[in-house]
C-alpha positions as CSV (number, residue, x, y, z in Angstrom):
1,X,170.8,70.9,31.1
2,X,172.5,74.3,30.9
3,X,176.0,74.2,32.5
4,X,176.5,70.5,31.7
5,X,178.0,68.7,28.7
6,X,175.3,68.2,26.1
7,X,175.0,65.5,23.5
8,X,172.7,66.3,20.7
9,X,170.0,63.7,20.0
10,X,169.3,62.4,16.5
11,X,167.4,64.9,14.3
12,X,163.6,64.5,14.4
13,X,163.8,62.0,17.2
14,X,161.4,62.3,20.1
15,X,164.2,63.2,22.4
16,X,165.4,66.0,20.1
17,X,161.9,67.4,19.7
18,X,161.2,67.3,23.4
19,X,164.5,69.1,24.1
20,X,163.7,71.8,21.5
21,X,160.2,72.3,22.8
22,X,161.5,72.7,26.3
23,X,164.4,75.1,25.6
24,X,163.1,77.1,22.6
25,X,159.9,78.7,21.5
26,X,159.0,75.6,19.5
27,X,160.2,73.1,17.0
28,X,160.2,72.3,13.3
29,X,159.8,68.6,12.2
30,X,159.4,66.5,9.1
31,X,156.6,64.1,8.5
32,X,156.2,61.2,6.1
33,X,153.6,58.5,5.4
34,X,154.6,54.9,5.6
35,X,153.2,52.2,3.2
36,X,150.6,51.2,5.8
37,X,149.5,54.8,6.4
38,X,151.4,55.6,9.6
39,X,152.8,59.1,10.1
40,X,156.5,59.0,10.9
41,X,159.0,61.8,11.7
42,X,161.8,61.6,9.2
43,X,163.5,64.1,6.9
44,X,165.5,62.4,4.1
45,X,163.8,60.4,1.3
46,X,165.6,57.3,2.6
47,X,166.5,56.0,6.0
48,X,170.2,55.5,6.9
49,X,169.8,51.9,5.9
50,X,168.5,52.9,2.5
51,X,164.8,52.2,2.9
52,X,162.1,54.5,1.5
53,X,159.6,55.2,4.4
54,X,156.7,55.3,1.9
55,X,157.5,51.8,0.8
56,X,158.1,50.4,4.2
57,X,156.1,49.5,7.3
58,X,156.8,51.2,10.5
59,X,158.2,47.9,11.9
60,X,160.8,48.0,9.1
61,X,162.1,51.5,10.0
62,X,161.3,51.9,13.7
63,X,165.0,52.0,14.6
64,X,165.5,54.9,12.3
65,X,162.3,57.0,12.5
66,X,159.8,57.7,15.3
67,X,156.0,57.7,15.1
68,X,154.2,61.0,15.3
69,X,151.7,59.3,17.6
70,X,154.5,58.5,20.0
71,X,155.5,62.2,20.1
72,X,151.9,63.2,20.7
73,X,151.7,60.8,23.6
74,X,154.4,62.9,25.4
75,X,152.4,65.0,27.8
76,X,155.0,67.6,28.5
77,X,155.5,68.2,24.7
78,X,151.8,68.5,24.1
79,X,151.2,70.6,27.2
80,X,153.7,73.2,26.1
81,X,152.1,73.2,22.6
82,X,148.6,73.6,23.9
83,X,149.0,75.6,27.1
84,X,152.2,77.6,26.9
85,X,152.0,79.1,23.4
86,X,154.9,77.1,21.9
87,X,154.9,76.8,18.2
88,X,155.4,73.8,15.8
89,X,156.2,73.9,12.1
90,X,154.9,70.7,10.4
91,X,156.8,70.1,7.2
92,X,155.0,67.5,5.0
93,X,157.5,65.5,2.8
94,X,156.7,64.1,-0.6
95,X,158.2,60.6,-1.4
96,X,161.3,60.1,-3.6
97,X,160.2,59.4,-7.2
98,X,162.2,56.2,-7.3
99,X,160.2,54.8,-4.4
100,X,157.2,54.5,-6.7
101,X,155.0,56.0,-4.1
102,X,152.9,59.0,-5.0
103,X,152.9,58.2,-8.7
104,X,156.7,57.9,-8.9
105,X,158.3,60.1,-11.5
106,X,154.9,60.8,-13.1
107,X,153.3,62.2,-9.9
108,X,149.9,63.5,-10.9
109,X,146.8,62.4,-9.0
110,X,148.6,59.8,-7.0
111,X,150.9,62.4,-5.5
112,X,148.0,64.7,-4.8
113,X,146.2,61.8,-3.0
114,X,149.4,60.9,-1.1
115,X,149.9,64.4,0.3
116,X,146.2,64.7,1.0
117,X,146.3,61.5,3.1
118,X,149.3,62.8,5.0
119,X,147.9,66.2,5.8
120,X,144.4,64.8,6.7
121,X,146.0,62.3,9.1
122,X,148.2,64.8,10.8
123,X,145.4,67.4,11.0
124,X,143.0,64.9,12.6
125,X,145.6,64.0,15.2
126,X,146.3,67.6,16.3
127,X,142.6,68.5,16.2
128,X,141.9,65.7,18.7
129,X,144.5,67.3,21.0
130,X,143.0,70.8,20.5
131,X,146.2,72.3,19.3
132,X,145.5,76.1,18.8
133,X,145.3,77.2,15.2
134,X,147.8,80.0,15.8
135,X,150.3,77.6,17.3
136,X,151.1,75.6,14.3
137,X,151.6,75.8,10.5
138,X,151.8,73.2,7.7
139,X,154.3,73.7,5.0
140,X,156.0,71.8,2.2
141,X,158.3,72.2,-0.8
142,X,155.7,70.2,-2.8
143,X,153.3,72.5,-4.6
144,X,150.4,70.1,-4.0
145,X,150.2,71.4,-0.5
146,X,148.2,74.4,-1.6
147,X,145.5,72.2,-3.3
148,X,145.3,69.6,-0.6
149,X,145.1,72.3,2.2
150,X,141.8,73.5,0.7
151,X,140.2,70.3,1.7
152,X,142.4,68.7,4.4
153,X,143.9,71.4,6.6
154,X,140.7,72.2,8.5
155,X,141.1,75.5,10.3
156,X,144.9,75.2,10.3
157,X,147.0,77.4,8.0
158,X,149.7,76.5,5.5
159,X,152.6,78.1,3.6
160,X,154.7,77.0,0.6
161,X,158.4,76.5,0.9
162,X,160.2,78.2,-2.0
163,X,162.3,77.9,-4.1
164,X,161.2,74.3,-4.4
165,X,163.8,71.7,-3.4
166,X,163.3,68.3,-5.1
167,X,163.3,65.0,-3.2
168,X,166.0,63.6,-5.5
169,X,169.7,64.4,-5.8
170,X,172.4,65.5,-3.4
171,X,172.5,69.0,-1.9
172,X,174.5,70.4,-4.9
173,X,172.0,69.0,-7.4
174,X,169.0,70.2,-5.4
175,X,170.4,73.7,-5.2
176,X,171.3,73.8,-8.9
177,X,167.8,72.7,-10.0
178,X,166.3,75.3,-7.6
179,X,168.5,78.1,-8.9
180,X,166.1,79.4,-11.6
181,X,163.3,79.6,-9.1
182,X,165.5,81.4,-6.6
183,X,166.7,83.9,-9.2
184,X,163.3,84.7,-10.6
185,X,161.5,85.0,-7.2
186,X,162.4,88.1,-5.3
187,X,161.3,88.6,-1.7
188,X,158.4,90.9,-2.8
189,X,157.2,88.1,-5.2
190,X,157.5,85.5,-2.5
191,X,155.5,87.6,-0.1
192,X,152.8,88.3,-2.7
193,X,152.5,84.6,-3.4
194,X,152.2,83.7,0.3
195,X,149.6,86.4,0.9
196,X,147.5,85.0,-2.0
197,X,147.7,81.6,-0.4
198,X,146.6,83.1,2.9
199,X,149.8,82.0,4.5
200,X,150.3,83.3,8.1
201,X,154.0,83.5,7.7
202,X,156.8,83.5,5.1
203,X,159.4,80.8,5.4
204,X,162.5,82.5,3.9
205,X,165.9,81.0,3.0
206,X,168.8,82.8,4.6
207,X,170.3,83.5,1.1
208,X,167.6,86.1,0.5
209,X,168.6,88.3,3.5
210,X,172.3,87.8,4.1
211,X,175.5,87.5,2.0
212,X,176.1,88.2,-1.6
213,X,173.3,85.8,-2.7
214,X,170.7,88.3,-1.6
215,X,171.6,90.4,-4.6
216,X,171.0,87.6,-7.1
217,X,167.1,87.5,-7.4
218,X,165.6,89.8,-9.9
219,X,164.4,93.1,-8.5
220,X,165.6,95.1,-5.5
221,X,167.6,93.3,-2.9
222,X,166.7,93.3,0.8
223,X,168.9,92.8,3.8
224,X,169.3,93.2,7.6
225,X,171.0,96.6,7.7
226,X,170.5,100.2,6.4
227,X,168.5,100.9,3.3
228,X,168.2,97.2,2.5
229,X,166.5,96.6,5.8
230,X,164.2,99.6,5.1
231,X,163.2,98.1,1.8
232,X,162.6,94.7,3.5
233,X,160.4,96.3,6.2
234,X,158.4,98.3,3.6
235,X,157.7,95.2,1.6
236,X,156.8,92.9,4.5
237,X,154.8,95.5,6.4
238,X,155.0,93.4,9.6
239,X,154.2,90.1,7.9
240,X,155.8,87.2,10.0
241,X,159.0,85.9,8.5
242,X,160.8,82.7,9.5
243,X,164.5,82.6,8.4
244,X,166.1,79.2,7.8
245,X,168.7,78.2,8.6
246,X,169.5,81.0,11.2
247,X,173.1,80.7,12.2
248,X,174.1,81.6,15.8
249,X,176.1,84.6,14.7
250,X,173.1,86.2,13.0
251,X,170.5,85.2,15.5
252,X,170.6,88.4,17.7
253,X,170.3,90.6,14.6
254,X,167.4,88.5,13.1
255,X,165.5,88.7,16.3
256,X,166.2,92.4,16.8
257,X,164.7,93.3,13.4
258,X,161.6,91.2,14.2
259,X,162.2,88.0,12.3
260,X,161.9,84.4,13.7
261,X,164.8,82.0,13.5
262,X,164.8,78.3,12.6
263,X,168.0,77.2,14.3
264,X,170.4,74.3,14.3
265,X,172.1,75.6,17.5
266,X,170.1,74.1,20.3
267,X,172.9,73.5,22.8
268,X,171.6,75.2,26.0
269,X,175.2,76.1,27.0
270,X,175.8,78.3,24.0
271,X,176.1,82.1,24.4
272,X,175.9,84.6,21.6
273,X,179.0,84.8,19.5
274,X,180.0,88.1,21.2
275,X,179.9,86.3,24.5
276,X,176.7,87.9,25.7
277,X,173.9,85.9,27.3
278,X,171.5,84.2,24.9
279,X,167.8,83.8,25.3
280,X,166.5,80.7,23.6
281,X,162.9,81.7,24.2
282,X,162.6,85.3,23.0
283,X,158.9,84.8,22.1
284,X,157.6,82.8,25.1
285,X,159.8,84.6,27.6
286,X,159.3,88.3,27.0
287,X,160.9,91.0,29.0
288,X,158.6,92.5,31.7
289,X,160.3,95.5,33.4
290,X,163.8,94.2,32.4
291,X,163.2,90.6,33.5
292,X,162.1,87.7,31.3
293,X,159.0,85.9,32.4
294,X,156.9,83.0,30.9
295,X,154.2,84.3,28.5
296,X,151.6,82.0,30.0
297,X,152.2,83.2,33.5
298,X,152.1,87.0,33.0
299,X,148.9,88.9,33.3
300,X,146.6,89.9,30.4
301,X,147.6,93.5,30.9
302,X,151.3,92.6,30.7
303,X,150.7,90.6,27.5
304,X,148.8,93.6,26.0
305,X,151.7,95.9,26.9
306,X,154.2,93.5,25.2
307,X,152.0,93.4,22.1
308,X,151.7,97.1,21.9
309,X,155.4,97.6,22.3
310,X,156.2,95.0,19.6
311,X,153.5,96.4,17.3
312,X,155.1,99.9,17.5
313,X,158.7,98.6,17.2
314,X,158.2,96.4,14.2
315,X,155.3,98.3,12.6
316,X,152.8,95.4,12.6
317,X,149.7,96.0,10.5
318,X,147.4,93.7,12.5
319,X,144.8,95.7,14.4
320,X,145.1,96.0,18.2
321,X,141.8,94.2,18.5
322,X,143.1,91.2,16.6
323,X,146.3,91.1,18.6
324,X,144.2,91.1,21.8
325,X,142.3,88.2,20.5
326,X,145.5,86.1,19.8
327,X,147.4,87.3,22.9
328,X,146.0,84.8,25.4
329,X,147.8,82.8,28.0
330,X,148.0,79.9,25.6
331,X,148.5,81.6,22.2
332,X,150.4,84.6,20.8
333,X,150.2,86.6,17.6
334,X,151.9,85.1,14.5
335,X,154.1,88.2,14.3
336,X,156.0,87.5,17.5
337,X,159.7,86.7,16.8
338,X,160.5,83.2,17.9
339,X,163.4,80.8,18.1
340,X,162.5,77.5,16.6
341,X,164.5,74.3,16.9
342,X,165.2,72.9,13.4
343,X,164.2,69.2,13.5
344,X,164.2,69.6,17.3
345,X,167.8,70.3,18.0
346,X,169.4,70.7,14.6
347,X,170.1,68.6,11.5
348,X,172.4,65.6,11.6
349,X,175.8,66.0,9.9
350,X,175.6,64.9,6.3
351,X,171.8,65.3,5.9
352,X,170.4,67.8,3.4
């Protein structure tokens, strides 16, 4: 599609996710559970027509949300996920309290059971397809993810999205409610929390690493340049970090310092903002003797050389033996910086 006019598909649509999986190192998508127990791909608490997915059947919303099963029936999507080391972030969404699903405003056990059912259903589906454990991660803003993962994630890993954004209110309200959590949770505290959870990566809001907002959380600030970057590297010690949203102008810098990008800029015609050539697959198309080649097509020796080079450059703490174990033709270490298509090809205008 590069070199032609490109029209972005609807966010979280199968077309968007197929495009992101083809052109980037992977995709991020949002999953909800319908009233009848079907898993659908949809971000907002309501559909554009105002329906709550958790209080609707799939037939009621099928023009506005796609089935996860239908995405998994796309052979090219699954083949890239299973055999070409592409990565998928699976965000589990809690229902809006006003829907009445998941215990409504009271939450409690009913919300726990709702999130448990959602995770178990998704995990069963990807286990059946033999999705590699190191090629996907569950995460959610809902704190119940940590409890349900103990029983329902199987061998798959999970992380918490923090600060917590509620399912209710517009973007301004959500940010205001999340502000105390943002201010009280510095990056060192976030990393410590994720490590206690056993999370394989840290999902990190852009505000923590760029702009004046990075100075707001209590404790030392971190950043992408100079001493602020030195502090960041010392704190994370090579721990994988996924920055969201990663704007195009910052993408080269984020990748250069060893961070992964969750991007809304999936137009294959785009260049870097300085006019230089852009690689949308920095992880799955590493440079071998100055030329980018597909990860799954290079030799074991070449993959090992790439890992050793990256390990030295970004001071990864993972042992060489463990890196060798993860660096197969179909999988790669968690630490590798990737470009991930947010909701496939980016969020729709006006969505949160």
